[in-house]
GUDOFI-577157 format. One record per residue (C-alpha): residue number from 1; residue in one letter; x, y, z. Coordinates in steps of 0.02 Angstrom, whole numbers. Example, Ala and Ser with C-alpha at 12.3 -4.5 7.8 and 13.67 -1.06 7.14 Angstrom:
<zafis>
+-----+------+--------+--------+--------+
| pos | code |     px |     py |     pz |
+-----+------+--------+--------+--------+
|   1 |    A |    615 |   -225 |    390 |
|   2 |    S |    684 |    -53 |    357 |
+-----+------+--------+--------+--------+
</zafis>
This chain:
<zafis>
+-----+------+--------+--------+--------+
| pos | code |     px |     py |     pz |
+-----+------+--------+--------+--------+
|   1 |    M |   5552 |  -2057 |   8272 |
|   2 |    T |   5692 |  -2184 |   8259 |
|   3 |    S |   5867 |  -2116 |   8275 |
|   4 |    A |   5963 |  -2103 |   8113 |
|   5 |    L |   6106 |  -2201 |   8189 |
|   6 |    E |   6006 |  -2339 |   8273 |
|   7 |    D |   6067 |  -2514 |   8233 |
|   8 |    P |   5959 |  -2651 |   8157 |
|   9 |    T |   5867 |  -2747 |   8293 |
|  10 |    L |   5803 |  -2924 |   8306 |
|  11 |    E |   5614 |  -2912 |   8318 |
|  12 |    R |   5556 |  -3094 |   8317 |
|  13 |    H |   5615 |  -3267 |   8278 |
|  14 |    F |   5521 |  -3422 |   8226 |
|  15 |    K |   5561 |  -3605 |   8250 |
|  16 |    G |   5463 |  -3745 |   8169 |
|  17 |    H |   5572 |  -3817 |   8032 |
|  18 |    R |   5663 |  -3978 |   8068 |
|  19 |    D |   5817 |  -3948 |   7961 |
|  20 |    T |   5920 |  -3809 |   7881 |
|  21 |    I |   5819 |  -3665 |   7810 |
|  22 |    T |   5861 |  -3635 |   7627 |
|  23 |    S |   5754 |  -3487 |   7574 |
|  24 |    V |   5650 |  -3345 |   7647 |
|  25 |    D |   5533 |  -3216 |   7570 |
|  26 |    F |   5409 |  -3084 |   7628 |
|  27 |    N |   5231 |  -3067 |   7565 |
|  28 |    S |   5204 |  -2894 |   7490 |
|  29 |    N |   5067 |  -2861 |   7618 |
|  30 |    M |   5194 |  -2888 |   7760 |
|  31 |    K |   5076 |  -3009 |   7846 |
|  32 |    Q |   5167 |  -3170 |   7803 |
|  33 |    I |   5341 |  -3242 |   7779 |
|  34 |    A |   5373 |  -3400 |   7676 |
|  35 |    T |   5520 |  -3515 |   7708 |
|  36 |    G |   5586 |  -3673 |   7628 |
|  37 |    S |   5692 |  -3804 |   7712 |
|  38 |    M |   5794 |  -3962 |   7690 |
|  39 |    D |   5654 |  -4046 |   7789 |
|  40 |    S |   5552 |  -4047 |   7625 |
|  41 |    C |   5422 |  -3928 |   7697 |
|  42 |    I |   5367 |  -3750 |   7667 |
|  43 |    M |   5315 |  -3642 |   7815 |
|  44 |    I |   5204 |  -3489 |   7804 |
|  45 |    W |   5232 |  -3382 |   7958 |
|  46 |    N |   5112 |  -3245 |   8011 |
|  47 |    M |   5189 |  -3083 |   8072 |
|  48 |    K |   5053 |  -3062 |   8204 |
|  49 |    S |   5108 |  -3162 |   8354 |
|  50 |    Q |   4933 |  -3221 |   8397 |
|  51 |    M |   4909 |  -3303 |   8227 |
|  52 |    R |   4971 |  -3478 |   8191 |
|  53 |    A |   5093 |  -3530 |   8056 |
|  54 |    Y |   5067 |  -3669 |   7930 |
|  55 |    R |   5177 |  -3809 |   7868 |
|  56 |    F |   5142 |  -3866 |   7690 |
|  57 |    V |   5192 |  -4042 |   7642 |
|  58 |    G |   5197 |  -4096 |   7461 |
|  59 |    H |   5376 |  -4100 |   7400 |
|  60 |    K |   5461 |  -4269 |   7415 |
|  61 |    D |   5635 |  -4197 |   7448 |
|  62 |    A |   5720 |  -4038 |   7510 |
|  63 |    V |   5641 |  -3870 |   7465 |
|  64 |    M |   5780 |  -3762 |   7393 |
|  65 |    S |   5689 |  -3599 |   7355 |
|  66 |    V |   5525 |  -3509 |   7391 |
|  67 |    Q |   5452 |  -3343 |   7333 |
|  68 |    F |   5287 |  -3251 |   7349 |
|  69 |    S |   5209 |  -3187 |   7189 |
|  70 |    P |   5204 |  -2996 |   7175 |
|  71 |    S |   5019 |  -2997 |   7223 |
|  72 |    G |   5052 |  -3112 |   7372 |
|  73 |    H |   4916 |  -3234 |   7319 |
|  74 |    L |   5035 |  -3375 |   7271 |
|  75 |    V |   5197 |  -3450 |   7333 |
|  76 |    A |   5314 |  -3540 |   7213 |
|  77 |    S |   5435 |  -3673 |   7275 |
|  78 |    A |   5578 |  -3769 |   7197 |
|  79 |    S |   5639 |  -3936 |   7260 |
|  80 |    R |   5771 |  -4071 |   7251 |
|  81 |    D |   5629 |  -4185 |   7193 |
|  82 |    K |   5650 |  -4097 |   7022 |
|  83 |    T |   5480 |  -4013 |   7030 |
|  84 |    V |   5410 |  -3837 |   7047 |
|  85 |    R |   5251 |  -3808 |   7147 |
|  86 |    L |   5130 |  -3663 |   7160 |
|  87 |    W |   5041 |  -3647 |   7326 |
|  88 |    V |   4896 |  -3545 |   7393 |
|  89 |    P |   4964 |  -3480 |   7560 |
|  90 |    S |   4808 |  -3520 |   7662 |
|  91 |    V |   4756 |  -3653 |   7787 |
|  92 |    K |   4709 |  -3775 |   7647 |
|  93 |    G |   4884 |  -3777 |   7577 |
|  94 |    E |   4826 |  -3818 |   7401 |
|  95 |    S |   4962 |  -3835 |   7270 |
|  96 |    T |   4995 |  -3891 |   7094 |
|  97 |    S |   5155 |  -3973 |   7035 |
|  98 |    F |   5243 |  -3962 |   6866 |
|  99 |    R |   5403 |  -4035 |   6799 |
| 100 |    A |   5524 |  -4002 |   6657 |
| 101 |    H |   5694 |  -4008 |   6743 |
| 102 |    T |   5792 |  -4170 |   6755 |
| 103 |    G |   5890 |  -4120 |   6910 |
| 104 |    T |   5870 |  -4029 |   7075 |
| 105 |    V |   5781 |  -3861 |   7053 |
| 106 |    R |   5887 |  -3737 |   7151 |
| 107 |    S |   5794 |  -3575 |   7122 |
| 108 |    V |   5622 |  -3508 |   7076 |
| 109 |    S |   5576 |  -3326 |   7047 |
| 110 |    F |   5426 |  -3227 |   6983 |
| 111 |    S |   5435 |  -3091 |   6852 |
| 112 |    G |   5384 |  -2917 |   6909 |
| 113 |    D |   5211 |  -2933 |   6830 |
| 114 |    G |   5183 |  -3104 |   6909 |
| 115 |    Q |   5148 |  -3185 |   6741 |
| 116 |    S |   5309 |  -3287 |   6723 |
| 117 |    L |   5425 |  -3396 |   6825 |
| 118 |    V |   5610 |  -3427 |   6799 |
| 119 |    T |   5695 |  -3581 |   6875 |
| 120 |    A |   5875 |  -3640 |   6889 |
| 121 |    S |   5930 |  -3820 |   6904 |
| 122 |    D |   6070 |  -3945 |   6926 |
| 123 |    D |   6028 |  -4003 |   6748 |
| 124 |    K |   6130 |  -3848 |   6695 |
| 125 |    T |   5979 |  -3758 |   6623 |
| 126 |    V |   5874 |  -3605 |   6660 |
| 127 |    K |   5690 |  -3624 |   6616 |
| 128 |    V |   5548 |  -3500 |   6595 |
| 129 |    W |   5366 |  -3543 |   6630 |
| 130 |    T |   5196 |  -3460 |   6622 |
| 131 |    V |   5114 |  -3447 |   6793 |
| 132 |    H |   4929 |  -3465 |   6758 |
| 133 |    R |   4943 |  -3606 |   6632 |
| 134 |    Q |   5094 |  -3679 |   6723 |
| 135 |    K |   5170 |  -3715 |   6554 |
| 136 |    F |   5354 |  -3733 |   6513 |
| 137 |    L |   5405 |  -3606 |   6380 |
| 138 |    F |   5592 |  -3620 |   6344 |
| 139 |    S |   5765 |  -3662 |   6412 |
| 140 |    L |   5928 |  -3566 |   6419 |
| 141 |    N |   6070 |  -3689 |   6398 |
| 142 |    Q |   6246 |  -3615 |   6399 |
| 143 |    H |   6299 |  -3654 |   6578 |
| 144 |    I |   6416 |  -3804 |   6595 |
| 145 |    N |   6381 |  -3843 |   6778 |
| 146 |    W |   6241 |  -3832 |   6906 |
| 147 |    V |   6141 |  -3669 |   6898 |
| 148 |    R |   6112 |  -3605 |   7074 |
| 149 |    C |   6004 |  -3451 |   7046 |
| 150 |    A |   5901 |  -3362 |   6912 |
| 151 |    K |   5809 |  -3194 |   6922 |
| 152 |    F |   5710 |  -3079 |   6808 |
| 153 |    S |   5764 |  -2897 |   6790 |
| 154 |    P |   5640 |  -2770 |   6863 |
| 155 |    D |   5570 |  -2734 |   6688 |
| 156 |    G |   5562 |  -2920 |   6645 |
| 157 |    R |   5667 |  -2903 |   6487 |
| 158 |    L |   5825 |  -2985 |   6554 |
| 159 |    I |   5864 |  -3143 |   6651 |
| 160 |    L |   6013 |  -3165 |   6767 |
| 161 |    S |   6087 |  -3334 |   6811 |
| 162 |    S |   6231 |  -3392 |   6920 |
| 163 |    S |   6317 |  -3560 |   6915 |
| 164 |    D |   6446 |  -3678 |   6985 |
| 165 |    D |   6540 |  -3650 |   6822 |
| 166 |    K |   6598 |  -3487 |   6907 |
| 167 |    T |   6502 |  -3375 |   6788 |
| 168 |    V |   6358 |  -3253 |   6799 |
| 169 |    K |   6260 |  -3237 |   6636 |
| 170 |    V |   6138 |  -3104 |   6578 |
| 171 |    W |   6008 |  -3161 |   6450 |
| 172 |    D |   5888 |  -3071 |   6336 |
| 173 |    K |   5718 |  -3150 |   6369 |
| 174 |    T |   5648 |  -3110 |   6197 |
| 175 |    S |   5793 |  -3170 |   6091 |
| 176 |    R |   5844 |  -3304 |   6219 |
| 177 |    E |   6026 |  -3257 |   6189 |
| 178 |    C |   6161 |  -3235 |   6319 |
| 179 |    V |   6210 |  -3052 |   6305 |
| 180 |    H |   6357 |  -3060 |   6425 |
| 181 |    S |   6450 |  -3179 |   6540 |
| 182 |    F |   6546 |  -3119 |   6694 |
| 183 |    Y |   6695 |  -3232 |   6735 |
| 184 |    E |   6779 |  -3141 |   6878 |
| 185 |    H |   6733 |  -3254 |   7025 |
| 186 |    G |   6860 |  -3374 |   7099 |
| 187 |    G |   6727 |  -3496 |   7156 |
| 188 |    C |   6552 |  -3560 |   7119 |
| 189 |    V |   6424 |  -3420 |   7110 |
| 190 |    T |   6291 |  -3461 |   7240 |
| 191 |    H |   6169 |  -3316 |   7218 |
| 192 |    A |   6142 |  -3164 |   7107 |
| 193 |    D |   6011 |  -3028 |   7087 |
| 194 |    F |   5972 |  -2865 |   6999 |
| 195 |    H |   5990 |  -2695 |   7081 |
| 196 |    P |   5816 |  -2612 |   7092 |
| 197 |    S |   5870 |  -2490 |   6955 |
| 198 |    G |   5898 |  -2636 |   6837 |
| 199 |    T |   6068 |  -2567 |   6786 |
| 200 |    C |   6179 |  -2667 |   6904 |
| 201 |    I |   6191 |  -2844 |   6971 |
| 202 |    A |   6268 |  -2919 |   7128 |
| 203 |    A |   6333 |  -3095 |   7147 |
| 204 |    A |   6391 |  -3199 |   7296 |
| 205 |    S |   6520 |  -3337 |   7286 |
| 206 |    T |   6598 |  -3484 |   7376 |
| 207 |    D |   6761 |  -3384 |   7370 |
| 208 |    S |   6687 |  -3277 |   7512 |
| 209 |    T |   6666 |  -3123 |   7402 |
| 210 |    V |   6523 |  -3015 |   7339 |
| 211 |    K |   6541 |  -2921 |   7175 |
| 212 |    V |   6436 |  -2786 |   7095 |
| 213 |    W |   6440 |  -2755 |   6907 |
| 214 |    D |   6364 |  -2626 |   6790 |
| 215 |    I |   6276 |  -2727 |   6655 |
| 216 |    R |   6280 |  -2581 |   6533 |
| 217 |    T |   6469 |  -2563 |   6532 |
| 218 |    T |   6503 |  -2741 |   6598 |
| 219 |    K |   6627 |  -2661 |   6720 |
| 220 |    L |   6658 |  -2721 |   6897 |
| 221 |    L |   6599 |  -2581 |   7012 |
| 222 |    Q |   6628 |  -2652 |   7186 |
| 223 |    H |   6716 |  -2802 |   7262 |
| 224 |    Y |   6679 |  -2842 |   7443 |
| 225 |    Q |   6789 |  -2961 |   7543 |
| 226 |    V |   6700 |  -2949 |   7709 |
| 227 |    H |   6654 |  -3130 |   7746 |
| 228 |    S |   6770 |  -3269 |   7801 |
| 229 |    A |   6671 |  -3412 |   7722 |
| 230 |    V |   6551 |  -3453 |   7580 |
| 231 |    V |   6422 |  -3317 |   7545 |
| 232 |    N |   6255 |  -3404 |   7524 |
| 233 |    G |   6132 |  -3265 |   7485 |
| 234 |    L |   6106 |  -3079 |   7461 |
| 235 |    S |   5964 |  -2955 |   7447 |
| 236 |    F |   5955 |  -2773 |   7389 |
| 237 |    H |   5861 |  -2646 |   7493 |
| 238 |    P |   5717 |  -2574 |   7388 |
| 239 |    S |   5802 |  -2403 |   7391 |
| 240 |    G |   5954 |  -2480 |   7307 |
| 241 |    N |   6067 |  -2401 |   7438 |
| 242 |    Y |   6105 |  -2559 |   7538 |
| 243 |    L |   6146 |  -2741 |   7508 |
| 244 |    I |   6132 |  -2876 |   7641 |
| 245 |    T |   6225 |  -3042 |   7632 |
| 246 |    A |   6219 |  -3209 |   7725 |
| 247 |    S |   6368 |  -3323 |   7749 |
| 248 |    N |   6431 |  -3488 |   7819 |
| 249 |    D |   6532 |  -3382 |   7942 |
| 250 |    S |   6365 |  -3364 |   8037 |
| 251 |    T |   6349 |  -3178 |   8004 |
| 252 |    L |   6243 |  -3060 |   7902 |
| 253 |    K |   6331 |  -2908 |   7829 |
| 254 |    V |   6247 |  -2745 |   7782 |
| 255 |    L |   6342 |  -2656 |   7643 |
| 256 |    D |   6324 |  -2472 |   7605 |
| 257 |    L |   6328 |  -2464 |   7415 |
| 258 |    L |   6334 |  -2274 |   7404 |
| 259 |    E |   6489 |  -2266 |   7512 |
| 260 |    G |   6560 |  -2433 |   7457 |
| 261 |    R |   6588 |  -2497 |   7633 |
| 262 |    L |   6534 |  -2623 |   7762 |
| 263 |    L |   6405 |  -2543 |   7875 |
| 264 |    Y |   6350 |  -2678 |   7999 |
| 265 |    T |   6391 |  -2856 |   8048 |
| 266 |    L |   6246 |  -2950 |   8128 |
| 267 |    H |   6269 |  -3102 |   8240 |
| 268 |    G |   6123 |  -3212 |   8285 |
| 269 |    H |   6124 |  -3378 |   8195 |
| 270 |    Q |   6212 |  -3519 |   8287 |
| 271 |    G |   6273 |  -3597 |   8125 |
| 272 |    S |   6282 |  -3549 |   7943 |
| 273 |    A |   6171 |  -3404 |   7888 |
| 274 |    T |   6097 |  -3480 |   7730 |
| 275 |    C |   5974 |  -3351 |   7662 |
| 276 |    V |   5918 |  -3172 |   7684 |
| 277 |    S |   5785 |  -3058 |   7609 |
| 278 |    F |   5725 |  -2879 |   7631 |
| 279 |    S |   5538 |  -2847 |   7643 |
| 280 |    R |   5457 |  -2759 |   7495 |
| 281 |    T |   5460 |  -2592 |   7588 |
| 282 |    G |   5633 |  -2616 |   7662 |
| 283 |    D |   5575 |  -2590 |   7841 |
| 284 |    Y |   5622 |  -2769 |   7888 |
| 285 |    F |   5732 |  -2910 |   7831 |
| 286 |    A |   5725 |  -3095 |   7873 |
| 287 |    S |   5862 |  -3226 |   7881 |
| 288 |    G |   5869 |  -3414 |   7894 |
| 289 |    G |   6006 |  -3533 |   7948 |
| 290 |    S |   6068 |  -3708 |   7981 |
| 291 |    D |   6007 |  -3683 |   8160 |
| 292 |    E |   5829 |  -3707 |   8091 |
| 293 |    Q |   5780 |  -3532 |   8145 |
| 294 |    V |   5699 |  -3388 |   8050 |
| 295 |    M |   5747 |  -3217 |   8116 |
| 296 |    V |   5653 |  -3056 |   8077 |
| 297 |    W |   5752 |  -2895 |   8096 |
| 298 |    K |   5697 |  -2713 |   8092 |
| 299 |    T |   5815 |  -2613 |   7982 |
| 300 |    N |   5814 |  -2445 |   8074 |
| 301 |    F |   5967 |  -2388 |   7974 |
| 302 |    D |   5855 |  -2326 |   7833 |
| 303 |    S |   5736 |  -2231 |   7945 |
| 304 |    A |   5819 |  -2064 |   7902 |
| 305 |    D |   5882 |  -1988 |   7742 |
| 306 |    Y |   6055 |  -2050 |   7697 |
| 307 |    G |   6123 |  -1873 |   7687 |
| 308 |    E |   6061 |  -1842 |   7864 |
| 309 |    V |   6158 |  -1993 |   7925 |
| 310 |    L |   6316 |  -1923 |   7846 |
| 311 |    R |   6287 |  -1752 |   7923 |
| 312 |    V |   6255 |  -1824 |   8096 |
| 313 |    Q |   6409 |  -1933 |   8088 |
| 314 |    K |   6518 |  -1790 |   8022 |
| 315 |    S |   6455 |  -1674 |   8158 |
| 316 |    A |   6490 |  -1804 |   8292 |
| 317 |    A |   6664 |  -1834 |   8224 |
| 318 |    G |   6704 |  -1648 |   8222 |
| 319 |    A |   6634 |  -1613 |   8395 |
| 320 |    E |   6699 |  -1762 |   8491 |
| 321 |    G |   6847 |  -1831 |   8395 |
| 322 |    P |   6876 |  -2019 |   8391 |
| 323 |    A |   6762 |  -2111 |   8512 |
| 324 |    L |   6800 |  -2269 |   8610 |
| 325 |    A |   6711 |  -2426 |   8555 |
| 326 |    S |   6566 |  -2480 |   8661 |
| 327 |    D |   6452 |  -2631 |   8664 |
| 328 |    P |   6276 |  -2606 |   8596 |
| 329 |    P |   6125 |  -2651 |   8702 |
| 330 |    P |   6070 |  -2834 |   8702 |
| 331 |    G |   5972 |  -2883 |   8548 |
| 332 |    Q |   6068 |  -2767 |   8433 |
| 333 |    C |   6206 |  -2798 |   8308 |
| 334 |    S |   6388 |  -2753 |   8313 |
| 335 |    E |   6444 |  -2615 |   8197 |
| 336 |    T |   6598 |  -2658 |   8095 |
| 337 |    P |   6741 |  -2531 |   8090 |
| 338 |    R |   6771 |  -2442 |   7927 |
| 339 |    L |   6914 |  -2518 |   7831 |
| 340 |    P |   7064 |  -2410 |   7780 |
| 341 |    E |   7036 |  -2299 |   7631 |
| 342 |    N |   7125 |  -2313 |   7466 |
| 343 |    P |   7220 |  -2157 |   7410 |
| 344 |    G |   7071 |  -2091 |   7312 |
| 345 |    P |   6922 |  -2130 |   7200 |
| 346 |    L |   6945 |  -2216 |   7035 |
| 347 |    P |   6926 |  -2105 |   6881 |
| 348 |    G |   6744 |  -2074 |   6839 |
| 349 |    T |   6676 |  -2137 |   7005 |
| 350 |    R |   6574 |  -2045 |   7134 |
| 351 |    G |   6621 |  -2039 |   7318 |
| 352 |    R |   6766 |  -2130 |   7399 |
| 353 |    T |   6847 |  -2294 |   7354 |
| 354 |    R |   6890 |  -2416 |   7492 |
| 355 |    S |   6962 |  -2589 |   7501 |
| 356 |    T |   6783 |  -2653 |   7517 |
| 357 |    G |   6723 |  -2573 |   7355 |
| 358 |    Q |   6704 |  -2409 |   7264 |
| 359 |    A |   6552 |  -2296 |   7277 |
| 360 |    L |   6407 |  -2353 |   7171 |
| 361 |    E |   6334 |  -2230 |   7047 |
| 362 |    I |   6145 |  -2243 |   7063 |
| 363 |    P |   6047 |  -2167 |   6917 |
| 364 |    R |   5934 |  -2027 |   6973 |
| 365 |    E |   5821 |  -1900 |   6888 |
| 366 |    R |   5884 |  -1721 |   6874 |
| 367 |    H |   5737 |  -1621 |   6940 |
| 368 |    P |   5739 |  -1469 |   7057 |
| 369 |    H |   5705 |  -1508 |   7238 |
| 370 |    P |   5523 |  -1456 |   7275 |
| 371 |    E |   5570 |  -1357 |   7430 |
| 372 |    T |   5740 |  -1283 |   7391 |
| 373 |    G |   5738 |  -1276 |   7201 |
| 374 |    V |   5912 |  -1355 |   7202 |
| 375 |    S |   5933 |  -1483 |   7064 |
| 376 |    D |   5975 |  -1662 |   7103 |
| 377 |    A |   6135 |  -1638 |   7003 |
| 378 |    L |   6193 |  -1506 |   7127 |
| 379 |    T |   6129 |  -1610 |   7273 |
| 380 |    S |   6231 |  -1757 |   7208 |
| 381 |    T |   6386 |  -1645 |   7199 |
| 382 |    L |   6359 |  -1586 |   7378 |
| 383 |    E |   6337 |  -1766 |   7435 |
| 384 |    H |   6499 |  -1806 |   7347 |
| 385 |    I |   6589 |  -1668 |   7444 |
| 386 |    V |   6513 |  -1728 |   7608 |
| 387 |    G |   6566 |  -1904 |   7561 |
| 388 |    Q |   6748 |  -1848 |   7554 |
| 389 |    L |   6747 |  -1799 |   7737 |
| 390 |    T |   6798 |  -1917 |   7874 |
| 391 |    V |   6647 |  -2003 |   7951 |
| 392 |    L |   6650 |  -2066 |   8127 |
| 393 |    T |   6605 |  -2247 |   8153 |
| 394 |    Q |   6607 |  -2347 |   8311 |
| 395 |    T |   6665 |  -2524 |   8336 |
| 396 |    S |   6594 |  -2654 |   8449 |
| 397 |    S |   6606 |  -2840 |   8469 |
| 398 |    S |   6445 |  -2885 |   8557 |
| 399 |    R |   6367 |  -3048 |   8502 |
| 400 |    L |   6179 |  -3066 |   8491 |
| 401 |    E |   6118 |  -3208 |   8601 |
| 402 |    T |   5963 |  -3270 |   8513 |
| 403 |    F |   5866 |  -3352 |   8652 |
| 404 |    S |   5902 |  -3224 |   8787 |
| 405 |    T |   5845 |  -3072 |   8688 |
| 406 |    C |   5680 |  -3125 |   8614 |
| 407 |    H |   5547 |  -3257 |   8629 |
| 408 |    T |   5529 |  -3407 |   8516 |
| 409 |    D |   5365 |  -3414 |   8421 |
| 410 |    S |   5340 |  -3600 |   8431 |
| 411 |    G |   5225 |  -3721 |   8518 |
| 412 |    H |   5127 |  -3880 |   8496 |
| 413 |    F |   5069 |  -3933 |   8325 |
| 414 |    G |   4890 |  -3956 |   8269 |
| 415 |    T |   4852 |  -4046 |   8106 |
| 416 |    E |   4723 |  -4008 |   7974 |
| 417 |    A |   4704 |  -4116 |   7818 |
| 418 |    D |   4705 |  -4022 |   7653 |
| 419 |    T |   4613 |  -4059 |   7493 |
| 420 |    D |   4752 |  -4162 |   7413 |
| 421 |    G |   4785 |  -4273 |   7562 |
| 422 |    R |   4939 |  -4175 |   7616 |
| 423 |    Q |   4941 |  -4089 |   7784 |
| 424 |    A |   4943 |  -3908 |   7833 |
| 425 |    E |   5003 |  -3906 |   8013 |
| 426 |    G |   4961 |  -3755 |   8119 |
| 427 |    V |   5090 |  -3695 |   8244 |
| 428 |    Y |   5001 |  -3615 |   8390 |
+-----+------+--------+--------+--------+
</zafis>
C-alpha cells in the first residue's frame, strides 16, 4: 500500500506535438489521453506503452481545447479556425465540423450526460450545442471581451464562463440569464470550473492568483497567491479535496482545499505549464506545456484517508519536533513549506485560515459511520479539532529533471489515410 505521505510521482511522458500543448484530458476508461496543440493537431495517447498514439489532422489552425465525452466514445475540439469538431478516437480519426462562432473558439466542454456542448470564443459569446445533431441552440452574450473558458455544472443546470473582461459569470441554462458575476480578479480570467459538489467554483487569472467562491452565497472562500506568473489552468480532484493549477512559472501547484494551503509544488516542464487535468478517478493527473511535452503523474497523496494524513503528520511532529528539509528522490516533486498562519479562522469557517486561503466547507451527508456509529457531524468536529493542531511539513528544493527520470514515449511516425482524406499518424 502506498504511504500516506508519498509525493506525486512522474509516471510517463509523451512527446509528439510540434508546438505548445494547450489542453489535456483523460478518457473515463483510463486507456487514453487526448491533447490539443498550437500545431493544429489532436493527439490521442494510449496509456499502455506498447500501443501507438494517433495524430488527428483536420483543424486549419491551433487547437485550443479538447475533451472526451463522459462515455469516452467522442472527443470534442475547439480551434482558432473558429470551428468545433467531434472526433471518434480510433485509428480512422473520423470527425465532423460545425461552426457558429465568428472568432477563435477557446474552450469546449461536455455536459455531464454527454448530450450537450458548451463553447467559449473570442467573439465574446458562450454557445450551447446538441451533441448528436451537432446543432447550435443558443448564445449567452453579456461578456464584453474574449471568453476563455465555459463549463457546465455537475447537474447541467448552470453554466460557468470566464473572460478577459476580468469577470466570471454563472448562467442559468434554462432561463439563459446571468445569475451572478464575480468581479474580484485583477487580471483576465484564463480558466474556471465547478467544484464536484456543484456549490463552489474556482478561477485562475493572469494576475497569478486562484480564487474559490461559494456560488450560493457569492462569497469569496479562498484566495491563493502561490504562483509567480499567469495561471493558465486548473482541475479539481474528484473528491473535491484538492485543486491543481498550471502556470507560466513552469510549475504545477497542488492545493489542499480542506486545509486552505499549498500542499505540493511540482517541477518538470521546461517552459510554461499550460494545462492540467485530473483523471476521472483521481489516481492520475496529466499536464502539458510550451515544451511540447505531456506528463502523466500518479497522485499518491490521495491514497490514504485525509484524516489519516493529518494524524500521521501530527504524530510525527509530536515525536520528532521540527525536521530538517531534505531532497526527495529523483522523479518526485518538491513539497512547499506551509505559509505562516493568520491569527485564527474567519467567523463561520471550518478549520484554519492561512494567507493562502481559508478552509473550504465541503457539504457532506450527516449519517452515522457504519463501523463506529459516530455521525459525520461529530467526525467533522473532530477533524476540525485535529486541524487546529500544528502539522509537520517538510521543505525541499529538488527540481525534477524530465529526461533523466523517465523515458520518452516517442519514435518514428507511420501514416494511415483516414476516410476524409486527413491523416491519422501512428507513433510507434
